[in-house]
N, C-alpha and C positions, 0 to 999 in steps of 0.2 A: 172423167164419168163421177165419179166418189168427190167431184165439189161439186157438179149438181145438183147430184142428190141431196148434200147437207143443205146447199143454198133452199133449194124449191121443195124437197121433201121433210129432213131432219132438222134442220139448224134453223133457215130462213123463214120457214111459217112460222114455229114459235116466237121468234122475235120479233116479228111482224105484227100477230095477233099482240104481242104483250105490251111492247114499246111504240109501235105505230111511226117508227120513224118516217119524217117527213125529207120531200130531197126535192132543190131549187137548182137550176139551170144542167139539169140533165143534158138537155141538146149539145151543152156545148164539147162534153164526151165523143171524141170520132166513134161513130157508127163499126170503121175497120179501120185496119192498119196500125202499127204503132201508136203508142201516147206516153206519156210520164204524167203519172196522177200523183202534185207534188201537196201533202198535204200537211196540217198542223196535228199535236199526237198530244192529246190530254188524257188519253186510258189504255189499257189491253187494249180492250174492249173497241178501239175504233179499227182498227182490221175486218171485223164482224161488221159493223152498220155503216159504211161506205161501198164494200163490194154489194151489197145488200141492198143498195139502190140503182146499180144498175145491171141493164140486162147484160152485157158482155164480162167474161170472166178478168179479174185483178189479180197481177201475182206480186205480192213481195218476197224478200228476200227474208230469211233464217238462224239461226245458230246452228251449226253444221251436227252439233248434239242433238240434237232434236230428233236427225235422221238416223244416226249412226250409234243411238243406246242399245244393249245388247238385251237378250228376254224376252219373254212375250209384251212386256211391257213398252219395249222399245219397239214392236213391230206396230202395234197397235197405235205408240206415240206416231212413228214414221209415216200410218197410214192418214192417221187424224190431218197431221200439218199439212202434208204434199197433198188430199184430197182437199183440204180447207183455201188450197190457193199461195201458199208456200214453199219456196224449193233451197236447199243448203247453200251455204254461201262456196260457188269456186275457190278453191284456197290455193291453186294453182300459181296464185298471184304471190306478189314478196308478202304479205298482210291480208287483215280480213277484210281489210278496205277495197285492195284490189282486186280479191275476192271476190267482191259483192257485186264490183262493177262490172268485171270477168260476168257474172252472172246475169246481172239488169243489162247486159249487153246482146247476152243471147236471147231471153227476154224479147226484146226488142226488135232485133232481127227477126224473130218470127212473126212480128207484126202482132204482139199482142201487147196489154196493157200493162205498165209495170207500175205498182206504188210505192213509195218513197218517205219517208219523214226527215226535213232536210234540217231539224232538229239536231237527230240523231238519240234521241232518247225520250222520255215521256215528259211533260212540264210538270214540277214539284208544287205549284201554287198558282195554274192555271193561264200564266202570261205566255208571250211567244218569243221566242229567242233565238236569235240569231244563227241562220241557217248554215250550214256548213259547205262549202263548194263540189260536192261528189255531185251534186243533182245540176249545177251548171256545166259538168266537166262532158258529163252521159249526155246532156243535149247537147252540147256540140258536139261531140262526137258521133252523136248517132243519128243529130238532125232530128230527131223526136219532136214533137210539139208539146209543150207541157202543160197542163191543165190546172189549173190552183185550186185546191180544196181546202176544205175547215167542215171540220166536224164539232158538231155543239153537243154538250150535254153527257156525252160519255165519262165526260169522270164525274157525275151525279150519279150515272148507273151501276161505277165502277169506278172507285175512287181510286187513286197511287196505295198501294199498301193495303188495298183491303177487296175481300173476292166480290165483296156485294156491298150494294148502295142503299140508295133510293130512286123511285121511282119516276123514271121523268121522261119526255119525248124526244129523242136526239134529232138535231138537224145535220142534213150536210147540203152544203152548196158549193156546186162547182161554177168557179169563171170562164172566161173567154179563153183559147189556148193562146199561151205565146210562144209566139216564131222568135227564133235565135238566128235565123238563117246568117242573117247581117255578120254574124262575127265567124263561122268556115272557116276552118283551121287557126284558130284562135285558142282552142283548146288547152294549151300551156300557159298562155300568158293568165297569171292568177291576180290582175290586174281587173282582166275582163271577167276572169270566173267567179272574183269578189260581186264585180257589177250584176252580174246576170243573177247571180245567187237572191240580191239584195234585191232587185225589180221582182222574181219570184215572192220571196217573205212580206212584201210589200203588200200585192196581190192577194196570198194569206190573211195578212193582219187584215186587211179590209173585209174579206169575207167572214171570218170569227170574230172579228170587232175586239179581239183580244188586246189587252196591256204590250206592247213589243217596248222590248231588254236588251241594247244591243252589247250581249254576253253571251257566250254558248251555255247553255243548258248545263252542263254536266259541273263549268267553272259555278255557274250560280248552285247547284245542290251544291257541294262541296263548302263552298262560303256560309251556304244555310247552315249547313253539319256543322260548320265550325262555330258558327255564331249561338246554334242550341247547346253545344255540351260547354263554351263559356257562359251561360246564363243558367247554364243548370251547377256549374261551379262554384260560382259566385250565388247561386241562393243555398247550395249547402255552406257556403261556408270553408273559412280554411281547416286544416286536420286538426285535432286534438294531439294535445303535448303528449309523445310518449311519457308513462311512468315513470317515473327517474328510479335508479335501482337504489334499493336501499343499503344503510351505509353496513358494513360487514363489522 
């Protein structure tokens, strides 16, 4: 109930009036039944604008800490994230990745739409990075179709590292559903998982028109940080020589 209140009464109308997001290919998202919405990830605002363009609820997984913080603030935080279409990662698995998979499978088993960012983290420079194979495994284990999606302009509205940016009109594009039933029973084949993931990312790239980099986003971020640190060190020059002790 809170999800629909936020979407149609509280937050949604404000976003529609202020930013006037445009959507293309909404007809590609199934009107009913489970589906995986695989999207690029430019900004923390992506999970607000993409679901806003659809009549159905879209659910994402979020850190369990958003739902378990103590006190009044924790209570409001839990209510907001659950109401905004997010569920905590099920940590009954061996790790967070397995927990996210368990949570996603439950959502799809209930016939709902599940949103996922195959890159695993936000792009730090606007490029599209290599997808992790969790999205492929999820598609093969559940049989749910994958709808590629691209959100454009949210990195201008809400840039990485900033709360607010500049005004622009975000665009959301959905592509035709991808059916991977031909790979049924091969969810443990890493070569198949990579091939399926690359096919999904190609469609996301086509929709987003981003430059593609065949590298994981986390590694690219680490390399960028290292390069920035090296440039800073070079600009500052060598450390000054310590003052020599005076002869006694």
